[in-house]
KOLSELUM-270362 format. One record per residue (C-alpha): x, y, z; chain. Coordinates in nm, 3 decimals. Layout:
N
R      east     north        up   koldren
R         X         Y         Z         A
...
END
This chain:
127
R      east     north        up   koldren
R    -0.681    -0.909     1.461         A
R    -0.494    -0.628     1.239         A
R    -0.343    -0.822     0.971         A
R    -0.711    -0.833     0.779         A
R    -0.702    -0.426     0.735         A
R    -0.368    -0.470     0.652         A
R    -0.376    -0.698     0.380         A
R    -0.716    -0.501     0.263         A
R    -0.527    -0.188     0.265         A
R    -0.268    -0.324     0.040         A
R    -0.493    -0.470    -0.234         A
R    -0.682    -0.089    -0.206         A
R    -0.339     0.010    -0.376         A
R    -0.380    -0.281    -0.617         A
R    -0.761    -0.179    -0.725         A
R    -0.619     0.176    -0.803         A
R    -0.277    -0.019    -1.014         A
R    -0.555    -0.251    -1.200         A
R    -0.774     0.071    -1.258         A
R    -0.485     0.275    -1.417         A
R    -0.396    -0.039    -1.634         A
R    -0.467     0.114    -1.995         A
R    -0.195     0.268    -2.219         A
R    -0.128     0.622    -2.180         A
R    -0.156     0.826    -2.496         A
R    -0.100     1.191    -2.589         A
R     0.174     1.403    -2.596         A
R     0.493     1.292    -2.496         A
R     0.546     1.457    -2.150         A
R     0.202     1.347    -2.080         A
R     0.255     0.986    -2.203         A
R     0.568     0.951    -2.004         A
R     0.420     1.120    -1.686         A
R     0.114     0.864    -1.698         A
R     0.382     0.566    -1.725         A
R     0.580     0.689    -1.435         A
R     0.253     0.699    -1.210         A
R     0.176     0.377    -1.359         A
R     0.474     0.217    -1.234         A
R     0.472     0.435    -0.892         A
R     0.154     0.270    -0.823         A
R     0.278    -0.094    -0.895         A
R     0.550    -0.076    -0.698         A
R     0.383     0.088    -0.409         A
R     0.137    -0.213    -0.451         A
R     0.427    -0.474    -0.464         A
R     0.626    -0.312    -0.151         A
R     0.299    -0.261     0.045         A
R     0.162    -0.616     0.004         A
R     0.509    -0.744     0.198         A
R     0.468    -0.485     0.467         A
R     0.126    -0.617     0.593         A
R     0.293    -0.697     0.900         A
R     0.454    -0.359     0.978         A
R     0.177    -0.093     0.954         A
R     0.406     0.175     1.015         A
R     0.636     0.045     0.719         A
R     0.318     0.029     0.535         A
R     0.181     0.378     0.631         A
R     0.547     0.555     0.516         A
R     0.544     0.389     0.173         A
R     0.176     0.470     0.072         A
R     0.282     0.829     0.225         A
R     0.592     0.825    -0.015         A
R     0.425     0.700    -0.287         A
R     0.202     1.022    -0.263         A
R     0.457     1.262    -0.286         A
R     0.606     1.066    -0.579         A
R     0.263     1.055    -0.767         A
R     0.212     1.471    -0.704         A
R     0.540     1.542    -0.871         A
R     0.521     1.282    -1.146         A
R     0.139     1.477    -1.230         A
R     0.297     1.807    -1.196         A
R     0.618     1.705    -1.448         A
R     0.316     1.587    -1.711         A
R     0.249     1.926    -1.833         A
R    -0.087     1.809    -1.863         A
R    -0.329     1.971    -1.609         A
R    -0.599     1.661    -1.647         A
R    -0.343     1.460    -1.499         A
R    -0.169     1.667    -1.307         A
R    -0.517     1.679    -1.110         A
R    -0.591     1.314    -1.132         A
R    -0.212     1.242    -0.965         A
R    -0.312     1.509    -0.677         A
R    -0.622     1.325    -0.617         A
R    -0.495     0.987    -0.635         A
R    -0.175     1.106    -0.393         A
R    -0.458     1.237    -0.170         A
R    -0.636     0.898    -0.161         A
R    -0.278     0.760    -0.109         A
R    -0.239     0.994     0.200         A
R    -0.588     0.935     0.372         A
R    -0.503     0.548     0.301         A
R    -0.162     0.616     0.506         A
R    -0.378     0.743     0.811         A
R    -0.615     0.480     0.802         A
R    -0.334     0.208     0.832         A
R    -0.190     0.385     1.092         A
R    -0.533     0.401     1.257         A
R    -0.519     0.028     1.226         A
R    -0.182    -0.004     1.424         A
R    -0.282     0.224     1.679         A
R    -0.532    -0.053     1.757         A
R    -0.840     0.097     1.518         A
R    -0.975    -0.230     1.345         A
R    -1.173    -0.063     1.107         A
R    -1.171    -0.130     0.773         A
R    -0.987     0.139     0.535         A
R    -1.235     0.329     0.302         A
R    -1.123     0.220    -0.091         A
R    -1.363     0.448    -0.215         A
R    -1.097     0.759    -0.264         A
R    -0.849     0.506    -0.426         A
R    -1.119     0.373    -0.638         A
R    -1.264     0.705    -0.793         A
R    -0.867     0.834    -0.841         A
R    -0.785     0.541    -1.000         A
R    -1.079     0.593    -1.239         A
R    -0.997     0.976    -1.271         A
R    -0.617     0.899    -1.328         A
R    -0.734     0.658    -1.615         A
R    -0.935     0.889    -1.821         A
R    -0.685     1.158    -1.765         A
R    -0.409     0.907    -1.934         A
R    -0.630     0.700    -2.133         A
END
């Protein structure tokens, strides 16, 4: 029964990756940071989809990605990108917490609204 919410959790990260699919433009640091953010989201999505059977590993993947995204936002040298990366990282951490709840026996579906909003914000800051 926990497979469905965990599959959804993996799909939520994919939603964010798709929302950030626009090419980054702007200063060199900003462009590089946006590219790294995009790669982090893609890598997290790929890894997360293989971990649906191990919610603790999935939660850790999302937590690690959040830390990486915060640093990449800081490295961008752009306030808007940093703010968007922090928002996306917070949403990823929230998703990790929801996955842990599912692992603990709470079959509630994860809320994807924060990730969708963060993805749009990242796309706008990087686009």
